[in-house]
PDB file of N, H, CA, C and O in Angstrom:
ATOM      1  N   MET A   1      11.664   1.700  23.243  1.00  0.00           N
ATOM      2  CA  MET A   1      12.078   1.123  21.984  1.00  0.00           C
ATOM      3  C   MET A   1      13.416   1.730  21.575  1.00  0.00           C
ATOM      4  O   MET A   1      13.633   2.934  21.714  1.00  0.00           O
ATOM      5  N   ASN A   2      14.284   0.903  21.084  1.00  0.00           N
ATOM      6  H   ASN A   2      14.107  -0.075  20.971  1.00  0.00           H
ATOM      7  CA  ASN A   2      15.604   1.325  20.634  1.00  0.00           C
ATOM      8  C   ASN A   2      15.475   2.290  19.450  1.00  0.00           C
ATOM      9  O   ASN A   2      14.817   1.955  18.465  1.00  0.00           O
ATOM     10  N   PRO A   3      16.088   3.479  19.522  1.00  0.00           N
ATOM     11  CA  PRO A   3      15.993   4.453  18.423  1.00  0.00           C
ATOM     12  C   PRO A   3      16.501   3.900  17.089  1.00  0.00           C
ATOM     13  O   PRO A   3      15.988   4.273  16.035  1.00  0.00           O
ATOM     14  N   MET A   4      17.490   3.024  17.123  1.00  0.00           N
ATOM     15  H   MET A   4      17.907   2.720  17.979  1.00  0.00           H
ATOM     16  CA  MET A   4      17.999   2.432  15.878  1.00  0.00           C
ATOM     17  C   MET A   4      16.942   1.533  15.247  1.00  0.00           C
ATOM     18  O   MET A   4      16.827   1.470  14.023  1.00  0.00           O
ATOM     19  N   ASN A   5      16.170   0.838  16.078  1.00  0.00           N
ATOM     20  H   ASN A   5      16.262   0.888  17.073  1.00  0.00           H
ATOM     21  CA  ASN A   5      15.096  -0.004  15.551  1.00  0.00           C
ATOM     22  C   ASN A   5      14.000   0.834  14.927  1.00  0.00           C
ATOM     23  O   ASN A   5      13.422   0.449  13.911  1.00  0.00           O
ATOM     24  N   VAL A   6      13.710   1.981  15.528  1.00  0.00           N
ATOM     25  H   VAL A   6      14.180   2.294  16.353  1.00  0.00           H
ATOM     26  CA  VAL A   6      12.707   2.891  14.968  1.00  0.00           C
ATOM     27  C   VAL A   6      13.166   3.395  13.608  1.00  0.00           C
ATOM     28  O   VAL A   6      12.380   3.448  12.663  1.00  0.00           O
ATOM     29  N   PHE A   7      14.432   3.762  13.511  1.00  0.00           N
ATOM     30  H   PHE A   7      15.071   3.719  14.279  1.00  0.00           H
ATOM     31  CA  PHE A   7      14.985   4.236  12.246  1.00  0.00           C
ATOM     32  C   PHE A   7      14.916   3.129  11.191  1.00  0.00           C
ATOM     33  O   PHE A   7      14.557   3.383  10.042  1.00  0.00           O
ATOM     34  N   LYS A   8      15.260   1.912  11.584  1.00  0.00           N
ATOM     35  H   LYS A   8      15.552   1.705  12.517  1.00  0.00           H
ATOM     36  CA  LYS A   8      15.216   0.779  10.653  1.00  0.00           C
ATOM     37  C   LYS A   8      13.793   0.513  10.192  1.00  0.00           C
ATOM     38  O   LYS A   8      13.555   0.273   9.009  1.00  0.00           O
ATOM     39  N   LEU A   9      12.833   0.556  11.133  1.00  0.00           N
ATOM     40  H   LEU A   9      13.026   0.751  12.095  1.00  0.00           H
ATOM     41  CA  LEU A   9      11.438   0.336  10.790  1.00  0.00           C
ATOM     42  C   LEU A   9      10.942   1.403   9.830  1.00  0.00           C
ATOM     43  O   LEU A   9      10.227   1.099   8.874  1.00  0.00           O
ATOM     44  N   LYS A  10      11.314   2.647  10.077  1.00  0.00           N
ATOM     45  H   LYS A  10      11.894   2.894  10.854  1.00  0.00           H
ATOM     46  CA  LYS A  10      10.898   3.736   9.188  1.00  0.00           C
ATOM     47  C   LYS A  10      11.449   3.513   7.785  1.00  0.00           C
ATOM     48  O   LYS A  10      10.747   3.729   6.796  1.00  0.00           O
ATOM     49  N   SER A  11      12.685   3.089   7.699  1.00  0.00           N
ATOM     50  H   SER A  11      13.255   2.914   8.502  1.00  0.00           H
ATOM     51  CA  SER A  11      13.302   2.813   6.401  1.00  0.00           C
ATOM     52  C   SER A  11      12.579   1.677   5.675  1.00  0.00           C
ATOM     53  O   SER A  11      12.339   1.759   4.471  1.00  0.00           O
ATOM     54  N   LEU A  12      12.237   0.627   6.407  1.00  0.00           N
ATOM     55  H   LEU A  12      12.432   0.561   7.385  1.00  0.00           H
ATOM     56  CA  LEU A  12      11.512  -0.506   5.812  1.00  0.00           C
ATOM     57  C   LEU A  12      10.123  -0.091   5.331  1.00  0.00           C
ATOM     58  O   LEU A  12       9.674  -0.529   4.272  1.00  0.00           O
ATOM     59  N   LEU A  13       9.449   0.748   6.106  1.00  0.00           N
ATOM     60  H   LEU A  13       9.814   1.103   6.966  1.00  0.00           H
ATOM     61  CA  LEU A  13       8.128   1.223   5.704  1.00  0.00           C
ATOM     62  C   LEU A  13       8.191   2.101   4.457  1.00  0.00           C
ATOM     63  O   LEU A  13       7.323   2.017   3.588  1.00  0.00           O
ATOM     64  N   GLU A  14       9.206   2.932   4.373  1.00  0.00           N
ATOM     65  H   GLU A  14       9.911   3.000   5.079  1.00  0.00           H
ATOM     66  CA  GLU A  14       9.378   3.768   3.187  1.00  0.00           C
ATOM     67  C   GLU A  14       9.613   2.903   1.948  1.00  0.00           C
ATOM     68  O   GLU A  14       9.071   3.176   0.876  1.00  0.00           O
ATOM     69  N   ARG A  15      10.415   1.872   2.107  1.00  0.00           N
ATOM     70  H   ARG A  15      10.855   1.650   2.977  1.00  0.00           H
ATOM     71  CA  ARG A  15      10.684   0.943   0.994  1.00  0.00           C
ATOM     72  C   ARG A  15       9.400   0.223   0.581  1.00  0.00           C
ATOM     73  O   ARG A  15       9.135   0.038  -0.606  1.00  0.00           O
ATOM     74  N   PHE A  16       8.597  -0.187   1.590  1.00  0.00           N
ATOM     75  H   PHE A  16       8.812  -0.037   2.554  1.00  0.00           H
ATOM     76  CA  PHE A  16       7.319  -0.839   1.310  1.00  0.00           C
ATOM     77  C   PHE A  16       6.416   0.082   0.499  1.00  0.00           C
ATOM     78  O   PHE A  16       5.784  -0.354  -0.463  1.00  0.00           O
ATOM     79  N   LYS A  17       6.355   1.358   0.887  1.00  0.00           N
ATOM     80  H   LYS A  17       6.869   1.712   1.669  1.00  0.00           H
ATOM     81  CA  LYS A  17       5.531   2.335   0.158  1.00  0.00           C
ATOM     82  C   LYS A  17       5.993   2.483  -1.289  1.00  0.00           C
ATOM     83  O   LYS A  17       5.173   2.624  -2.195  1.00  0.00           O
ATOM     84  N   GLU A  18       7.302   2.450  -1.501  1.00  0.00           N
ATOM     85  H   GLU A  18       7.969   2.336  -0.764  1.00  0.00           H
ATOM     86  CA  GLU A  18       7.837   2.546  -2.864  1.00  0.00           C
ATOM     87  C   GLU A  18       7.451   1.322  -3.690  1.00  0.00           C
ATOM     88  O   GLU A  18       7.099   1.442  -4.864  1.00  0.00           O
ATOM     89  N   ASN A  19       7.517   0.154  -3.075  1.00  0.00           N
ATOM     90  H   ASN A  19       7.803   0.056  -2.121  1.00  0.00           H
ATOM     91  CA  ASN A  19       7.220  -1.090  -3.788  1.00  0.00           C
ATOM     92  C   ASN A  19       5.728  -1.307  -4.011  1.00  0.00           C
ATOM     93  O   ASN A  19       5.338  -1.951  -4.985  1.00  0.00           O
ATOM     94  N   HIS A  20       4.894  -0.779  -3.127  1.00  0.00           N
ATOM     95  H   HIS A  20       5.211  -0.255  -2.336  1.00  0.00           H
ATOM     96  CA  HIS A  20       3.451  -1.002  -3.172  1.00  0.00           C
ATOM     97  C   HIS A  20       2.703   0.305  -2.915  1.00  0.00           C
ATOM     98  O   HIS A  20       2.060   0.448  -1.875  1.00  0.00           O
ATOM     99  N   PRO A  21       2.774   1.260  -3.844  1.00  0.00           N
ATOM    100  CA  PRO A  21       2.221   2.590  -3.590  1.00  0.00           C
ATOM    101  C   PRO A  21       0.714   2.623  -3.370  1.00  0.00           C
ATOM    102  O   PRO A  21       0.218   3.556  -2.738  1.00  0.00           O
ATOM    103  N   LYS A  22      -0.024   1.653  -3.860  1.00  0.00           N
ATOM    104  H   LYS A  22       0.378   0.895  -4.373  1.00  0.00           H
ATOM    105  CA  LYS A  22      -1.480   1.666  -3.701  1.00  0.00           C
ATOM    106  C   LYS A  22      -1.914   1.246  -2.293  1.00  0.00           C
ATOM    107  O   LYS A  22      -2.997   1.623  -1.847  1.00  0.00           O
ATOM    108  N   VAL A  23      -1.089   0.477  -1.596  1.00  0.00           N
ATOM    109  H   VAL A  23      -0.208   0.171  -1.959  1.00  0.00           H
ATOM    110  CA  VAL A  23      -1.485  -0.028  -0.278  1.00  0.00           C
ATOM    111  C   VAL A  23      -1.662   1.103   0.738  1.00  0.00           C
ATOM    112  O   VAL A  23      -2.702   1.160   1.393  1.00  0.00           O
ATOM    113  N   PRO A  24      -0.691   2.002   0.894  1.00  0.00           N
ATOM    114  CA  PRO A  24      -0.909   3.103   1.852  1.00  0.00           C
ATOM    115  C   PRO A  24      -2.113   3.973   1.474  1.00  0.00           C
ATOM    116  O   PRO A  24      -2.842   4.437   2.351  1.00  0.00           O
ATOM    117  N   LEU A  25      -2.321   4.193   0.177  1.00  0.00           N
ATOM    118  H   LEU A  25      -1.728   3.815  -0.536  1.00  0.00           H
ATOM    119  CA  LEU A  25      -3.468   4.983  -0.263  1.00  0.00           C
ATOM    120  C   LEU A  25      -4.776   4.294   0.115  1.00  0.00           C
ATOM    121  O   LEU A  25      -5.732   4.945   0.535  1.00  0.00           O
ATOM    122  N   PHE A  26      -4.810   2.973  -0.039  1.00  0.00           N
ATOM    123  H   PHE A  26      -4.034   2.444  -0.381  1.00  0.00           H
ATOM    124  CA  PHE A  26      -5.995   2.211   0.348  1.00  0.00           C
ATOM    125  C   PHE A  26      -6.275   2.370   1.838  1.00  0.00           C
ATOM    126  O   PHE A  26      -7.410   2.627   2.240  1.00  0.00           O
ATOM    127  N   PHE A  27      -5.220   2.214   2.665  1.00  0.00           N
ATOM    128  H   PHE A  27      -4.298   2.006   2.338  1.00  0.00           H
ATOM    129  CA  PHE A  27      -5.410   2.320   4.104  1.00  0.00           C
ATOM    130  C   PHE A  27      -5.826   3.728   4.519  1.00  0.00           C
ATOM    131  O   PHE A  27      -6.615   3.887   5.451  1.00  0.00           O
ATOM    132  N   GLN A  28      -5.312   4.741   3.848  1.00  0.00           N
ATOM    133  H   GLN A  28      -4.671   4.612   3.091  1.00  0.00           H
ATOM    134  CA  GLN A  28      -5.740   6.119   4.144  1.00  0.00           C
ATOM    135  C   GLN A  28      -7.223   6.284   3.856  1.00  0.00           C
ATOM    136  O   GLN A  28      -7.958   6.852   4.664  1.00  0.00           O
ATOM    137  N   ALA A  29      -7.666   5.786   2.705  1.00  0.00           N
ATOM    138  H   ALA A  29      -7.069   5.324   2.049  1.00  0.00           H
ATOM    139  CA  ALA A  29      -9.079   5.899   2.335  1.00  0.00           C
ATOM    140  C   ALA A  29      -9.955   5.093   3.283  1.00  0.00           C
ATOM    141  O   ALA A  29     -11.012   5.562   3.705  1.00  0.00           O
ATOM    142  N   ALA A  30      -9.520   3.884   3.617  1.00  0.00           N
ATOM    143  H   ALA A  30      -8.662   3.503   3.274  1.00  0.00           H
ATOM    144  CA  ALA A  30     -10.310   3.014   4.495  1.00  0.00           C
ATOM    145  C   ALA A  30     -10.399   3.586   5.900  1.00  0.00           C
ATOM    146  O   ALA A  30     -11.458   3.532   6.525  1.00  0.00           O
ATOM    147  N   THR A  31      -9.308   4.127   6.398  1.00  0.00           N
ATOM    148  H   THR A  31      -8.448   4.170   5.891  1.00  0.00           H
ATOM    149  CA  THR A  31      -9.301   4.677   7.752  1.00  0.00           C
ATOM    150  C   THR A  31     -10.317   5.801   7.889  1.00  0.00           C
ATOM    151  O   THR A  31     -10.940   5.957   8.939  1.00  0.00           O
ATOM    152  N   GLY A  32     -10.482   6.570   6.846  1.00  0.00           N
ATOM    153  H   GLY A  32      -9.976   6.443   5.993  1.00  0.00           H
ATOM    154  CA  GLY A  32     -11.441   7.665   6.879  1.00  0.00           C
ATOM    155  C   GLY A  32     -12.888   7.208   6.900  1.00  0.00           C
ATOM    156  O   GLY A  32     -13.771   7.987   7.258  1.00  0.00           O
ATOM    157  N   THR A  33     -13.153   5.962   6.524  1.00  0.00           N
ATOM    158  H   THR A  33     -12.435   5.328   6.233  1.00  0.00           H
ATOM    159  CA  THR A  33     -14.526   5.465   6.473  1.00  0.00           C
ATOM    160  C   THR A  33     -14.844   4.451   7.568  1.00  0.00           C
ATOM    161  O   THR A  33     -16.006   4.086   7.752  1.00  0.00           O
ATOM    162  N   LEU A  34     -13.829   3.993   8.296  1.00  0.00           N
ATOM    163  H   LEU A  34     -12.886   4.289   8.147  1.00  0.00           H
ATOM    164  CA  LEU A  34     -14.060   2.991   9.336  1.00  0.00           C
ATOM    165  C   LEU A  34     -14.837   3.579  10.499  1.00  0.00           C
ATOM    166  O   LEU A  34     -14.647   4.732  10.887  1.00  0.00           O
ATOM    167  N   GLN A  35     -15.707   2.762  11.035  1.00  0.00           N
ATOM    168  H   GLN A  35     -15.861   1.825  10.720  1.00  0.00           H
ATOM    169  CA  GLN A  35     -16.426   3.124  12.242  1.00  0.00           C
ATOM    170  C   GLN A  35     -16.676   1.848  13.035  1.00  0.00           C
ATOM    171  O   GLN A  35     -16.535   0.742  12.512  1.00  0.00           O
ATOM    172  N   GLU A  36     -17.039   2.008  14.272  1.00  0.00           N
ATOM    173  H   GLU A  36     -17.153   2.907  14.697  1.00  0.00           H
ATOM    174  CA  GLU A  36     -17.309   0.850  15.111  1.00  0.00           C
ATOM    175  C   GLU A  36     -18.379  -0.007  14.445  1.00  0.00           C
ATOM    176  O   GLU A  36     -19.420   0.499  14.024  1.00  0.00           O
ATOM    177  N   GLY A  37     -18.114  -1.313  14.354  1.00  0.00           N
ATOM    178  H   GLY A  37     -17.269  -1.724  14.696  1.00  0.00           H
ATOM    179  CA  GLY A  37     -19.027  -2.235  13.691  1.00  0.00           C
ATOM    180  C   GLY A  37     -18.613  -2.572  12.268  1.00  0.00           C
ATOM    181  O   GLY A  37     -19.107  -3.543  11.695  1.00  0.00           O
ATOM    182  N   SER A  38     -17.693  -1.767  11.678  1.00  0.00           N
ATOM    183  H   SER A  38     -17.291  -0.978  12.144  1.00  0.00           H
ATOM    184  CA  SER A  38     -17.178  -2.091  10.351  1.00  0.00           C
ATOM    185  C   SER A  38     -16.419  -3.413  10.417  1.00  0.00           C
ATOM    186  O   SER A  38     -15.908  -3.789  11.471  1.00  0.00           O
ATOM    187  N   ILE A  39     -16.349  -4.105   9.302  1.00  0.00           N
ATOM    188  H   ILE A  39     -16.765  -3.799   8.445  1.00  0.00           H
ATOM    189  CA  ILE A  39     -15.634  -5.376   9.238  1.00  0.00           C
ATOM    190  C   ILE A  39     -14.482  -5.238   8.255  1.00  0.00           C
ATOM    191  O   ILE A  39     -14.664  -4.785   7.125  1.00  0.00           O
ATOM    192  N   ILE A  40     -13.283  -5.638   8.701  1.00  0.00           N
ATOM    193  H   ILE A  40     -13.135  -6.006   9.619  1.00  0.00           H
ATOM    194  CA  ILE A  40     -12.102  -5.682   7.849  1.00  0.00           C
ATOM    195  C   ILE A  40     -11.856  -7.142   7.496  1.00  0.00           C
ATOM    196  O   ILE A  40     -11.819  -8.002   8.376  1.00  0.00           O
ATOM    197  N   GLU A  41     -11.690  -7.418   6.213  1.00  0.00           N
ATOM    198  H   GLU A  41     -11.720  -6.720   5.498  1.00  0.00           H
ATOM    199  CA  GLU A  41     -11.412  -8.778   5.767  1.00  0.00           C
ATOM    200  C   GLU A  41     -10.066  -8.798   5.061  1.00  0.00           C
ATOM    201  O   GLU A  41      -9.756  -7.919   4.257  1.00  0.00           O
ATOM    202  N   ILE A  42      -9.275  -9.812   5.374  1.00  0.00           N
ATOM    203  H   ILE A  42      -9.528 -10.526   6.027  1.00  0.00           H
ATOM    204  CA  ILE A  42      -7.956  -9.975   4.756  1.00  0.00           C
ATOM    205  C   ILE A  42      -7.927 -11.330   4.061  1.00  0.00           C
ATOM    206  O   ILE A  42      -8.306 -12.347   4.644  1.00  0.00           O
ATOM    207  N   LYS A  43      -7.479 -11.333   2.825  1.00  0.00           N
ATOM    208  H   LYS A  43      -7.172 -10.507   2.352  1.00  0.00           H
ATOM    209  CA  LYS A  43      -7.435 -12.560   2.035  1.00  0.00           C
ATOM    210  C   LYS A  43      -6.038 -12.724   1.446  1.00  0.00           C
ATOM    211  O   LYS A  43      -5.478 -11.783   0.882  1.00  0.00           O
ATOM    212  N   VAL A  44      -5.486 -13.918   1.581  1.00  0.00           N
ATOM    213  H   VAL A  44      -5.941 -14.682   2.039  1.00  0.00           H
ATOM    214  CA  VAL A  44      -4.183 -14.240   1.007  1.00  0.00           C
ATOM    215  C   VAL A  44      -4.366 -15.413   0.051  1.00  0.00           C
ATOM    216  O   VAL A  44      -4.963 -16.427   0.412  1.00  0.00           O
ATOM    217  N   ILE A  45      -3.855 -15.273  -1.159  1.00  0.00           N
ATOM    218  H   ILE A  45      -3.370 -14.450  -1.453  1.00  0.00           H
ATOM    219  CA  ILE A  45      -3.834 -16.375  -2.111  1.00  0.00           C
ATOM    220  C   ILE A  45      -2.374 -16.723  -2.339  1.00  0.00           C
ATOM    221  O   ILE A  45      -1.605 -15.902  -2.838  1.00  0.00           O
ATOM    222  N   THR A  46      -1.990 -17.945  -1.974  1.00  0.00           N
ATOM    223  H   THR A  46      -2.614 -18.612  -1.568  1.00  0.00           H
ATOM    224  CA  THR A  46      -0.598 -18.357  -2.075  1.00  0.00           C
ATOM    225  C   THR A  46      -0.245 -18.690  -3.523  1.00  0.00           C
ATOM    226  O   THR A  46      -1.120 -18.785  -4.384  1.00  0.00           O
ATOM    227  N   THR A  47       1.037 -18.864  -3.773  1.00  0.00           N
ATOM    228  H   THR A  47       1.748 -18.787  -3.074  1.00  0.00           H
ATOM    229  CA  THR A  47       1.485 -19.191  -5.127  1.00  0.00           C
ATOM    230  C   THR A  47       0.986 -20.554  -5.587  1.00  0.00           C
ATOM    231  O   THR A  47       0.909 -20.808  -6.789  1.00  0.00           O
ATOM    232  N   ASP A  48       0.644 -21.439  -4.642  1.00  0.00           N
ATOM    233  H   ASP A  48       0.707 -21.232  -3.666  1.00  0.00           H
ATOM    234  CA  ASP A  48       0.084 -22.736  -5.028  1.00  0.00           C
ATOM    235  C   ASP A  48      -1.450 -22.719  -4.964  1.00  0.00           C
ATOM    236  O   ASP A  48      -2.088 -23.768  -4.871  1.00  0.00           O
ATOM    237  N   ASN A  49      -2.029 -21.513  -5.014  1.00  0.00           N
ATOM    238  H   ASN A  49      -1.511 -20.661  -5.089  1.00  0.00           H
ATOM    239  CA  ASN A  49      -3.463 -21.266  -5.128  1.00  0.00           C
ATOM    240  C   ASN A  49      -4.282 -21.672  -3.898  1.00  0.00           C
ATOM    241  O   ASN A  49      -5.470 -21.971  -4.024  1.00  0.00           O
ATOM    242  N   LYS A  50      -3.672 -21.687  -2.727  1.00  0.00           N
ATOM    243  H   LYS A  50      -2.707 -21.444  -2.625  1.00  0.00           H
ATOM    244  CA  LYS A  50      -4.423 -21.888  -1.491  1.00  0.00           C
ATOM    245  C   LYS A  50      -4.899 -20.518  -1.010  1.00  0.00           C
ATOM    246  O   LYS A  50      -4.192 -19.521  -1.151  1.00  0.00           O
ATOM    247  N   THR A  51      -6.095 -20.480  -0.444  1.00  0.00           N
ATOM    248  H   THR A  51      -6.670 -21.290  -0.329  1.00  0.00           H
ATOM    249  CA  THR A  51      -6.668 -19.228   0.024  1.00  0.00           C
ATOM    250  C   THR A  51      -6.831 -19.267   1.541  1.00  0.00           C
ATOM    251  O   THR A  51      -7.327 -20.243   2.104  1.00  0.00           O
ATOM    252  N   ILE A  52      -6.408 -18.199   2.179  1.00  0.00           N
ATOM    253  H   ILE A  52      -6.006 -17.406   1.721  1.00  0.00           H
ATOM    254  CA  ILE A  52      -6.575 -18.016   3.618  1.00  0.00           C
ATOM    255  C   ILE A  52      -7.317 -16.697   3.803  1.00  0.00           C
ATOM    256  O   ILE A  52      -6.899 -15.664   3.280  1.00  0.00           O
ATOM    257  N   VAL A  53      -8.424 -16.736   4.551  1.00  0.00           N
ATOM    258  H   VAL A  53      -8.764 -17.575   4.975  1.00  0.00           H
ATOM    259  CA  VAL A  53      -9.240 -15.535   4.752  1.00  0.00           C
ATOM    260  C   VAL A  53      -9.554 -15.392   6.238  1.00  0.00           C
ATOM    261  O   VAL A  53      -9.830 -16.376   6.924  1.00  0.00           O
ATOM    262  N   THR A  54      -9.508 -14.166   6.718  1.00  0.00           N
ATOM    263  H   THR A  54      -9.284 -13.366   6.161  1.00  0.00           H
ATOM    264  CA  THR A  54      -9.962 -13.869   8.073  1.00  0.00           C
ATOM    265  C   THR A  54     -10.641 -12.512   8.063  1.00  0.00           C
ATOM    266  O   THR A  54     -10.477 -11.734   7.122  1.00  0.00           O
ATOM    267  N   ASN A  55     -11.395 -12.233   9.101  1.00  0.00           N
ATOM    268  H   ASN A  55     -11.528 -12.865   9.865  1.00  0.00           H
ATOM    269  CA  ASN A  55     -12.007 -10.911   9.208  1.00  0.00           C
ATOM    270  C   ASN A  55     -12.127 -10.537  10.673  1.00  0.00           C
ATOM    271  O   ASN A  55     -12.020 -11.379  11.565  1.00  0.00           O
ATOM    272  N   MET A  56     -12.351  -9.254  10.895  1.00  0.00           N
ATOM    273  H   MET A  56     -12.438  -8.570  10.171  1.00  0.00           H
ATOM    274  CA  MET A  56     -12.533  -8.756  12.257  1.00  0.00           C
ATOM    275  C   MET A  56     -13.522  -7.605  12.247  1.00  0.00           C
ATOM    276  O   MET A  56     -13.544  -6.789  11.326  1.00  0.00           O
ATOM    277  N   LYS A  57     -14.337  -7.557  13.287  1.00  0.00           N
ATOM    278  H   LYS A  57     -14.320  -8.220  14.035  1.00  0.00           H
ATOM    279  CA  LYS A  57     -15.281  -6.452  13.445  1.00  0.00           C
ATOM    280  C   LYS A  57     -14.611  -5.404  14.327  1.00  0.00           C
ATOM    281  O   LYS A  57     -14.095  -5.720  15.399  1.00  0.00           O
ATOM    282  N   ILE A  58     -14.621  -4.161  13.868  1.00  0.00           N
ATOM    283  H   ILE A  58     -15.040  -3.904  12.997  1.00  0.00           H
ATOM    284  CA  ILE A  58     -13.986  -3.060  14.581  1.00  0.00           C
ATOM    285  C   ILE A  58     -14.793  -2.712  15.827  1.00  0.00           C
ATOM    286  O   ILE A  58     -16.008  -2.523  15.763  1.00  0.00           O
ATOM    287  N   ASN A  59     -14.095  -2.629  16.968  1.00  0.00           N
ATOM    288  H   ASN A  59     -13.108  -2.783  17.020  1.00  0.00           H
ATOM    289  CA  ASN A  59     -14.751  -2.231  18.214  1.00  0.00           C
ATOM    290  C   ASN A  59     -14.200  -0.873  18.674  1.00  0.00           C
ATOM    291  O   ASN A  59     -13.357  -0.284  17.996  1.00  0.00           O
ATOM    292  N   SER A  60     -14.665  -0.389  19.796  1.00  0.00           N
ATOM    293  H   SER A  60     -15.349  -0.867  20.347  1.00  0.00           H
ATOM    294  CA  SER A  60     -14.270   0.944  20.270  1.00  0.00           C
ATOM    295  C   SER A  60     -12.772   1.012  20.591  1.00  0.00           C
ATOM    296  O   SER A  60     -12.147   2.048  20.364  1.00  0.00           O
ATOM    297  N   GLU A  61     -12.194  -0.059  21.109  1.00  0.00           N
ATOM    298  H   GLU A  61     -12.702  -0.900  21.293  1.00  0.00           H
ATOM    299  CA  GLU A  61     -10.746  -0.059  21.391  1.00  0.00           C
ATOM    300  C   GLU A  61      -9.944   0.026  20.100  1.00  0.00           C
ATOM    301  O   GLU A  61      -8.914   0.697  20.049  1.00  0.00           O
ATOM    302  N   ASP A  62     -10.415  -0.656  19.053  1.00  0.00           N
ATOM    303  H   ASP A  62     -11.252  -1.202  19.095  1.00  0.00           H
ATOM    304  CA  ASP A  62      -9.741  -0.581  17.750  1.00  0.00           C
ATOM    305  C   ASP A  62      -9.789   0.849  17.217  1.00  0.00           C
ATOM    306  O   ASP A  62      -8.802   1.349  16.676  1.00  0.00           O
ATOM    307  N   MET A  63     -10.933   1.501  17.371  1.00  0.00           N
ATOM    308  H   MET A  63     -11.735   1.095  17.810  1.00  0.00           H
ATOM    309  CA  MET A  63     -11.074   2.878  16.904  1.00  0.00           C
ATOM    310  C   MET A  63     -10.111   3.797  17.652  1.00  0.00           C
ATOM    311  O   MET A  63      -9.519   4.694  17.052  1.00  0.00           O
ATOM    312  N   ALA A  64      -9.950   3.578  18.958  1.00  0.00           N
ATOM    313  H   ALA A  64     -10.431   2.849  19.445  1.00  0.00           H
ATOM    314  CA  ALA A  64      -9.012   4.388  19.740  1.00  0.00           C
ATOM    315  C   ALA A  64      -7.584   4.169  19.244  1.00  0.00           C
ATOM    316  O   ALA A  64      -6.814   5.124  19.139  1.00  0.00           O
ATOM    317  N   LEU A  65      -7.224   2.924  18.938  1.00  0.00           N
ATOM    318  H   LEU A  65      -7.849   2.148  19.023  1.00  0.00           H
ATOM    319  CA  LEU A  65      -5.891   2.627  18.409  1.00  0.00           C
ATOM    320  C   LEU A  65      -5.676   3.314  17.072  1.00  0.00           C
ATOM    321  O   LEU A  65      -4.617   3.897  16.835  1.00  0.00           O
ATOM    322  N   LEU A  66      -6.665   3.252  16.202  1.00  0.00           N
ATOM    323  H   LEU A  66      -7.525   2.779  16.394  1.00  0.00           H
ATOM    324  CA  LEU A  66      -6.546   3.907  14.893  1.00  0.00           C
ATOM    325  C   LEU A  66      -6.355   5.406  15.035  1.00  0.00           C
ATOM    326  O   LEU A  66      -5.583   6.006  14.288  1.00  0.00           O
ATOM    327  N   GLU A  67      -7.048   6.016  15.985  1.00  0.00           N
ATOM    328  H   GLU A  67      -7.676   5.528  16.592  1.00  0.00           H
ATOM    329  CA  GLU A  67      -6.881   7.450  16.222  1.00  0.00           C
ATOM    330  C   GLU A  67      -5.457   7.761  16.675  1.00  0.00           C
ATOM    331  O   GLU A  67      -4.855   8.734  16.221  1.00  0.00           O
ATOM    332  N   GLU A  68      -4.925   6.937  17.569  1.00  0.00           N
ATOM    333  H   GLU A  68      -5.415   6.147  17.938  1.00  0.00           H
ATOM    334  CA  GLU A  68      -3.543   7.138  18.040  1.00  0.00           C
ATOM    335  C   GLU A  68      -2.562   6.990  16.876  1.00  0.00           C
ATOM    336  O   GLU A  68      -1.627   7.781  16.752  1.00  0.00           O
ATOM    337  N   LEU A  69      -2.767   5.994  16.033  1.00  0.00           N
ATOM    338  H   LEU A  69      -3.527   5.352  16.134  1.00  0.00           H
ATOM    339  CA  LEU A  69      -1.873   5.789  14.884  1.00  0.00           C
ATOM    340  C   LEU A  69      -1.942   6.961  13.922  1.00  0.00           C
ATOM    341  O   LEU A  69      -0.918   7.360  13.367  1.00  0.00           O
ATOM    342  N   LYS A  70      -3.134   7.525  13.712  1.00  0.00           N
ATOM    343  H   LYS A  70      -3.966   7.201  14.163  1.00  0.00           H
ATOM    344  CA  LYS A  70      -3.261   8.697  12.838  1.00  0.00           C
ATOM    345  C   LYS A  70      -2.477   9.875  13.398  1.00  0.00           C
ATOM    346  O   LYS A  70      -1.919  10.670  12.640  1.00  0.00           O
ATOM    347  N   ASN A  71      -2.433   9.990  14.718  1.00  0.00           N
ATOM    348  H   ASN A  71      -2.886   9.344  15.333  1.00  0.00           H
ATOM    349  CA  ASN A  71      -1.736  11.106  15.347  1.00  0.00           C
ATOM    350  C   ASN A  71      -0.217  10.961  15.324  1.00  0.00           C
ATOM    351  O   ASN A  71       0.492  11.923  15.621  1.00  0.00           O
ATOM    352  N   LEU A  72       0.289   9.801  14.985  1.00  0.00           N
ATOM    353  H   LEU A  72      -0.286   9.019  14.744  1.00  0.00           H
ATOM    354  CA  LEU A  72       1.744   9.569  14.945  1.00  0.00           C
ATOM    355  C   LEU A  72       2.403  10.174  13.709  1.00  0.00           C
ATOM    356  O   LEU A  72       3.626  10.306  13.675  1.00  0.00           O
ATOM    357  N   LYS A  73       1.637  10.537  12.711  1.00  0.00           N
ATOM    358  H   LYS A  73       0.644  10.429  12.739  1.00  0.00           H
ATOM    359  CA  LYS A  73       2.201  11.042  11.455  1.00  0.00           C
ATOM    360  C   LYS A  73       3.115  12.182  11.675  1.00  0.00           C
ATOM    361  O   LYS A  73       3.671  12.721  10.718  1.00  0.00           O
TER     362      LYS A  73
END
């Protein structure tokens, strides 16, 4: 990965945290409670009031990915 892209991504993530401080806190709390078999649901409500919902059941590969992401801090 291009180091400049990594720097840009880090800057964008920092800006996101500033704009939405509760989101990273939510993910930190959720990550600590996730286990294989947990279900994550994502819901989007558009400005014209349409709703899109999806969910996923966490498997062992997902748990391994989450562990790797935690170690990147």
